[in-house]
N, C-alpha and C positions, 0 to 999 in steps of 0.2 A: 717604537717606531722602528721600521726596518732599517739596518744599518749595511754599507756596502761590504760585499766578502772582496776577496782578492780578484775575482773575476771580474765583479763588477767596476773595479778601480782601474785594470789593465784594460778594459774595454772601453771606458770612458777616455782614458788619456789616450789612448791609439786614436779614438776617433778625433780627438782634438787637433793630435799631429798631422794627421790627414787634411782635416780642414785647414788647417794653416798653410799648407802646401797648394790648398784649392783656391784660397782666399789671394795668396802670393800671386798665383795664375793670373786671377781675374783682375788684380790690381796693375800687372804689368801688361795686360792685355792680350796676354796667351791664351785665355779662354773669353770666348764672348759673352755677354749675358744670357743668351739663349743655351749658351752650352753649361755655363755655370748654373743656371736654375735649378736642375734636378739635384746638384749637390749640395745647393745652398739649402733646399727643402729639405732634404735627408739630416740636416742639423739645426732645422725649426728658423729658418733665416728667411723673411719674405721681403719683397720689396713692395712697399706700400705707396699711397699717394705722395708723400713729401719724402720718406727718408725709407732705411731699412727699417723692420721689427722683427726683434727677437724673440720667441717665445719660449718660455722656459716652463720642463715639466715639472708638475709636482703629484706625484704618483698617489693617486686617490686623495687628492687634497691635504695631504699629511705633511708637516714642515716643523721643523726645529728652530727655538730663537735663534739659535747660531746660522742657521742656514737664512733667515730674515735679515740678518745684520749685514751677512756677506750680500745679499740684494739690494740692502742699502747702500751699500759703497759702492755697486756697481751702478745703480740710479744716480748717485752724487758725481762719479768720478766721469762715467761713461753716457750718461744719459743728460736729461735735463731736473733731475733732481726728484723724479716719483717714479712709480711704476702703475701698471694698471693689472687687476685680477680678473681673469675671463671666466665664461659660463662653463668652460672644461675642469676649473679648479686650478688653471693653470695661472702665470705670470707673464706680461709682455712688457718689453722695453720698446718705444716706440721712435726712437731717436738716436740709436747706437750708430756710429761710424763704420764702414766696411771693415778698414784698417784695424779697427778696435776688435773683433768679434773674436778673434783666438784668445786674447787675452781676458776677455770675458769668460769665454767657455774654459780657461783655467781656472780662473777665480771660482768659477761653479762648480768645479770638481774639485777643489780644493775641501768643500763643504760636501762633497758627496751628491752633487746636481749635475744636471746636463740639459739639454734641449733636443735631445732624442725622441723620436716618435711624437712630436707634436704638430708634425706637418708633412705631407706627402700622400702616396697612397699605400698608407701602411694601417696596422692598429695603432691608433691613437692612445693618449694616456687614458687609461682606465679609471673610470670615477667610481666614488661610493657615497653612501650617506655620511654627511660630514660630521653626524654622531654618531658614527661608528664606534663600537666598544663601550659607549656611555649610555646609549638610549634605552629605557625603562622596557621599550616594545619591541625590544631585538631579541631573535632567537639565537643569534650567533654574530661575531664580529664577520663583517664582509673583507675587511681589508687583506688578511692573509688570502682569500681568494684572488684579489686585484692583484696582489704582488706577485703570487704565481703564474697568472695570467701576464704579467707584465715581463717576468724574467723568461718564461717560455717562447713569446712573441717575439723579443727583441732581435734575435737573429734568426728566425724559423725561416728557412728557405722558401717555404709554402708564401710566405708573407710577405717576402720583401717588395715586390711590386704588383698590388692587388689592382683590380679596375678601377677602384675607388677609394677613398677614406675608408676607415673602418670604426666604428666607435663601441665600447661595450661599457657597461654601467651594472653594478651589484650593490643589493641592498640583503640586510639580514633583519629587516624591520616589517611592521605589519604596515604600518603607514609609509609608502613611498617618497621618502626626500630625495633620491637620485635619478628620478625621471626615467626609470628603467625601459618604460614602453615607448618613449621616442628615441631609442638606440638600435642600433643594427642588430647587437645581440644584448638582453636585458637578462640579469641573473637573479631569482630573489631565493635565498636560503630558506630553507623550509625542513620539516621532519614528515615522513610519510605514517599511516597509521602504527607502524611498529615502533616506531621512535628512530627511524635510521635519517641520516643526515643526507640531505640533496639539495637539490636546485629548482626551482620552475623558471624554464627557458623560454623565451621569447625571440623571435628573429624577424625583422623588416620593419622595425620602427626608425623614423627618422623625420625632419623636418625640411627646409629647403622649399625648391620650387614645387616639390610634390610631397606634402605631407602625409604621413601614414602613421597611424599607431602599430605597435608591433604586435604579433600573431604567435599565441602560445604552439610550440610544437612539442614540448615535453612538459606534462604535470608534474612529474617526478624523477629528476636524472640524480642516480646516486652519485654521492659526491666524489668519490675515487674515480668516476668514469668521466670527469670534467673536461679535461685535455683533448682525449682522443674525439668525445662529440662535437667539441668546438673546431678540431682540427676538420672532422666530417663535414662541417657546415663551410668552413674555409675553403676546401677542396671543391664543394660543389660551387660555390660562389668564385673560386679564381679560374674554374673549367667553363662556368656557362655565363657569368656576368657579361656584361656589355663593355667593350672597348672602342668600339667606332662612335660612342656619342658618350659623352662624359655626363650629359644631363640625364643620362638614363642608366649610368654605370652602378650607383648604389645597389647595394644587396636589396633593398624596401622593392625597386622596381621587377626585380627577379623575382621574387616572392609572389608580388602581385601579378605578374605576365605568365608565370608558370602555374601559380593557386598553390594556397597554404598547403593543403593535404598532397599534392604533388611533389613539392620542394621537400616536404616533410618525408615523404617515401624516398625521393632521391639522396636526403641526408642520411636516413637509415639504411639505405642499401650502401652507401660509401663507408660508414661506419660499421658495418658487418665485415668489411674487407679488411679493416685495420686490425693490427695485432695491439689491442689495448694495452695490455701489460706494458708493453714497449713503450709507449707513447704517454700514457697517464705518470705522473710523479709518483717514486716510491714513498712509502709512509713517512720514512725516515727525513726525506726532502720535506714533506709537508708539515712535520714535526718541527722542522729548522726554521721555516718561515714563520709557523705560527708562534715559537717561542717568543719573536722578535716584539709579538703585538700581545704580549700575556698582560694583564691587568697590574697597573702600577701598585706601589704597597701604599694603599688607602689608609687614612687614620681612621681609628673607631670613634665614631662621630654621633651624637644625637640628630634623628631625623631633623629635626627643627632647630634652627640657630636663633635664640634668643636677640643675639648682637643683631642680626640683619633684621629681625622683626622689629624691634626698637629704633632702628635707625630709617627704615622706611615710615615709620608713623610720623617722624620729625621731618622727612625729606621728600617732599615729593615727585621731584625728579628721582631720585634712587627708587623709589615705589615705581614710578611709571617705567622707567628702565626694567626693573627685574620683572616686572609683569608682562612687557611686550618681548623684551630680549631674553628671559631666562628660558630654559629647557630644563625638564625633569631629567634629573640624574638616575642612574639604576643604585649607584652606592648613598647610602644615608650621609647626611650632612653634606654634601656635595652638591653643585649645580654648574651647568653647562650654560656659557653665554655667547648669543651672537652679537658680534661686534660690527654695527652697520658703517658701511664704507658709501652710507648716502645721505651726508649731511644736505640739507635745502640748499639748492643753489650750486652744489659739488658736481663733480662728474664721477657718476656711478663706477665704483669699482677702482677709482684710483686712491691712492695713497703715497704720501710724501716720504722722501728718504728720511727725513727727522722723524715721522711718525713712525715709521718702520723701525729704526734704532728704538724710539720710547716703547713700542710694542713688544718690541722682542725682551726688552727688561721687564715689561709686565708678564711675559708669559713666563719668564724665568721666576719672578717672582710668586705668582698666583696660579700656573697652570703646569708646573712641572716642565717647564720649557718646552712645552708642545703648543701649537695652535692648527687649526683646519682653515681650507679654504673652502667656500661652499658655490656651487653652482649659481646661485644668486649675486655673487660678485661681493659677498659679505666674508667675514673673518670670524672664528669661534675659537672659544677658550675651552675646552674640555675638561679640564679637571680641577675645577675651582671649589675650594671651599666654603662654606655659606659665611662662615665666619669673617672671610675676607672681603665679601662683596663691597662694603661701604669705601673701604679703603683702595679696593681696586676700581671703584667708579669714580672716585675723585681723580686716580691718577688717569683715568680715560678722559674725564673732562678738561683737565690740564693741557691735553694734547689733541683735543677736538675730536674725540673718538667715542663720545657715549650718545651718540643719537639713539632717540628711544624708539624706533621704527619699523623694527625686524616684520616683515609682512604684510605692513600696512600700505596705503596708497602712495608713499612717497620711496618705498622701498623698491625703486624700479630698475630693473634689468634693461641694459642699453648696450648695444654695439657700439663700436669706435663710430661707425658711419662716415659720412662724408668729411670729417674733420680729418681722417686719416687713412681709410682704406680705398683703396684703387679701385674696388670694384663695388662699392657704395654709390646710390643713385639718388640717395638724400641724407641729410643730417638726423641724427637719433639724440646725440648728448644734448644741444639746445632745447629740444622737445620735453625730455626727460627732466632739465633744469627749470623750464616752465611749468610743466604739471607739478613740480615739487613746490614749487612757489606758489602756485594756484591753493595748495592745499597743505601750506605751511602750518597753520594753528594745528598745535598739538591736540587740544580737545577736538576738534573736528575731525581730526585722523584716527582717533579711538572710537568717535561714534560711528565713524564708516568702517571700521574693522577691519580685517583681513581683506587683501584686495590686490592679487598679484597682477602688475600692469607690466608688460615686456614690450620693447621697442628694437626695429630691426630698420636698417638703413638700406636694404636690398633684399632681393629675393632668396637670397641663401641664408637668411633667417638667424643669423648668430646670435641674434637677442633674443631666440625662441618665441617670436611674437605669437606664433599659431597655438601656444598653449598657453598664452596669458588670458585670465580670466577678462581681462581687456587686452587687445593686442594690436598694434599700430604699426604698420609697413609703409615706410616712405621708399617712393618711387620718381621717377621723371616723367612729367605730363606736359607736352607742350614747351618746353622749356623751364617750367616750374617746379618746386617740390611738392610732390601731392601726396598725401597719406589716407590709407585706407584703414578704416575701424573694424574690428573683429571681436567679438564676445561669445563667452562659453568654453574658451579653451581650458586644458586642465593637464599638468603634469604629472599628477599624484597617481595613486592606483585607479582613481576613473579617470584616465587618461583619455582626451578629447580635444579635437582640433576647433578651434573658435570659428563661429560662424558671420562672415563678411555683412555689414548694415547698409551698405550702401554705397554711393559713389564715394572716392577719394575728395578731401578737402585740403586747404592751404594750410600751411605751416601753422599760421596765426590762429587758425580756429580749433587746432587740436586741443587746449587745455580746456575751450569753453563746451567742445564736445565732451570729452571726458565729464566734467562737469555736471552735464545734463545727463550721462549715463548714469554717474553716482546717484542722482537725485531721484531717476526712475528707481535704480535699486530701492533707496531710501522710503519710496513711496508704496513700493511694492512687498519689500520684506515681509516675512511674518515670524514672530519671536526672535529667536538669536540666530537666524539664517546669515551666513555670510553671503558676499556678492555672488558664488560660483551656486551657492545652494539655492539662490533664489533664481537665479538662471535656469537652472537644470527642471524646478519645478514649472516655472511660467513658461519657459522657452523664450525664445530671442524675441518672439514679437514686440511685447511692450517697449522693448529698448530699440528696434528699428522702428518704431513709431516716433519716438522720442529722439532718435537722432534725424530722421525724415522732416519734423518739425524743426528742429534746429537749423537744419540746411536751408529751409525753406525761409525761415526767418531773418538768417544771416543775406540769403538774396535778397529778401525784401527791403533790407536797410541799406544794402549795396546800390540796389536799385534808386531808392530814395535818396541817398545822399548823391548820386551822379545826377 
C-alpha cells in the first residue's frame, strides 16, 4: 500500500498547524461560525445535529493495521468509544470536541492519515473496488490510478473551489463493485484491441435529489493521457458549472442540460488546448506509485485447502461464513474475506474501539497487516491463506465480527440519518435495525439470497437508496417521518435508478412492506434469479401491486381499530 513521501508528510503537518490556529480563533471568538465554516470544511470537520463530526480520509479504502489502532485510540480518548465507516470508504467520528480536533489531526498525521478532501467543494476521496489487486476478474489494480489522482488533485489550483463536491471512482474489474456509474467521473481500466492499457470514462453520474447514471464520453482513453483529460473535464465544469444554485451545481446537471455529445465536444476542445506532456505524470512517477502496490510475496500453496474443507464440514457457522463472505482470490491457496459490520440489531457501519484494536491484530496475523473499507460500510481482509480461515473465524467470533451476511437482506447500507445529521428529515438507523431483526433468521436470509437494501434519511441520498434493489428514503410529511420505497436500483455495471412504488408510509410499516416485497420476489423468481434479476425480468408492476395491497390492508386494519 502507499506510504507517504516527504511532500505528503510536510503538507499534512503544515495543514494541521494552520487549522490549529483557526480552531483557536474560533474558540476565542475571533472567528464566527459562518467565518469558520469554510475553514473547517477544508479539514473534514462538519457541524452535525448534536456535535461536530470529523471525517477521516481512507484513500481508495486501503488501510493498515497500524492506522486502525490509531483510530481506535482516537475513538477511545476523544470520542464515545466507536467510529463509523461510510459509503465513501472513509471513517467518521461523531462526537469529537472542537478543542480536541488539532490533537486528533496530529495523531492521524503520526500514522500517515488526515481529513483533507473529505468535505467541501473539491475532488473528494477517490474510491475503488475493495478487492483491488486480488480479484480474479480484474485486468489491472486500480489503486495506482486512484493514488495518482489523489496526489495530483490535492493542491491543484483548478480544483480548490469547484461549483460543488466532485467524486471519482475507479475499477479494474469486469464486475463493477465500485459503483463507478453513479460518480461524477467513473473510470474502468481496460485494454484496446491492440492490448494497450487505458480507461473507459464516464461523466455525470450521481445521486442526491436528482439521481443520474453516468454517460460514457470516452470508450478508450490511453492510460498515459488520464490527467490531462480529467483536467479538461474539470476546466469545463469549473467554467460552466452552476454557482448560483447549489442544487444544480453538480457536473451531472451540466452534462444533462448541455447534452452528452455537446459536453463531450467541449471537453475534447479543452483537451486539445492543453499541453498533455506537461500535465500527464511522467512514466517514472507512475512507476514509483505503482511500486507501492506490488503484489506481496505470496506463499506457493495448493489451490484448495484440505484444512479449510475439513473444518467447514464440521462447523456449520464457518461453512456459512466462508460461503457468504468469502471472495475468490487470484492467488492459489488464498481467499479474501468480507467482515460484516452489520450484526442484526447493530448500527450499520459502526465499530467499537475494542473491536478496532482486535481487528488490527487479526489483520496483522492473517492479512499481512492490511485491510480495506468497502462502500457498503464493511471491511475486507484481502490476503488470507485458506489454511488460516478456521483460526481467523474463531478470532472474529470472539469479537462479534463473524456475521455471515455479506450482500444479504440484513447487510443494509444506512446513512446516520436524524440520529446525527443536521440535514436529515427522518431516521435511518432504527429502520435498518428493524428490517434486520425482521429477517434475523440465517436460513431465511440464505433462501432470499443477494438483496441490497439501502436507506437514506433525506434527499441527499448518502445511503445510496436510489441504487438499492430495495431503496428507502425517509422524509418529513405533516410532522411525521414518512418513507418512500423504490425497487430496481442497481449500482453495478447494470446501473439503474429504482422506481418508486407508491405513496410514502410510516416508519412502523417499513419492515412489513419490505417483507411483502421479498415474498413477491420469492413467488415471481425463476430458478436462481436474484431479487434484482427478477425485477429486471418482470418489471416493477408485480411489486407495485403487492405494495399497494399492503397499504390498503394497513389502512383497513387501522380503520377497523378506530
